[in-house]
C-alpha positions in Angstrom: 193.3 109.6 128.7 195.8 109.5 126.0 194.6 105.6 125.2 191.0 106.4 125.5 191.2 109.6 122.7 193.5 106.9 120.5 190.7 104.4 121.1 188.1 106.5 120.2 190.1 107.9 117.2 190.6 104.1 116.3 186.6 103.7 115.9 186.1 106.7 113.9 189.0 105.6 111.4 187.2 101.9 111.4 183.8 103.4 110.5 185.0 106.2 108.0 188.7 105.6 106.5 188.6 103.0 103.8 190.4 100.0 104.3 193.9 98.8 102.1 194.7 95.3 103.6 193.6 93.5 100.2 195.8 96.1 98.0 199.8 96.2 96.9 200.8 98.6 99.4 203.7 99.5 96.7 200.9 100.5 94.2 198.9 103.4 96.2 199.0 106.7 95.7 200.7 109.0 98.3 197.4 110.2 99.6 196.8 106.5 100.5 200.0 105.8 102.1 199.6 108.5 104.5 195.8 107.2 105.4 197.1 103.5 105.7 200.4 105.1 108.3 198.0 107.6 109.7 195.7 104.4 110.6 198.9 102.2 111.6 200.1 105.6 114.2 196.2 105.9 115.7 197.0 101.8 116.2 199.8 101.6 117.6 198.7 104.2 120.6 195.4 102.9 121.2 197.1 99.6 121.7 200.2 101.1 124.0 
């Protein structure tokens, strides 16, 4: 149940949220860092 919720969230994130993989993480704003952290958290939980 938990894994399917996070897989769905990961798909939504992939479509809606911007990608920051090509940018330097140290130069991101606080909001952009929060988005990266959220995407990371969702990805980890969808894989676990």
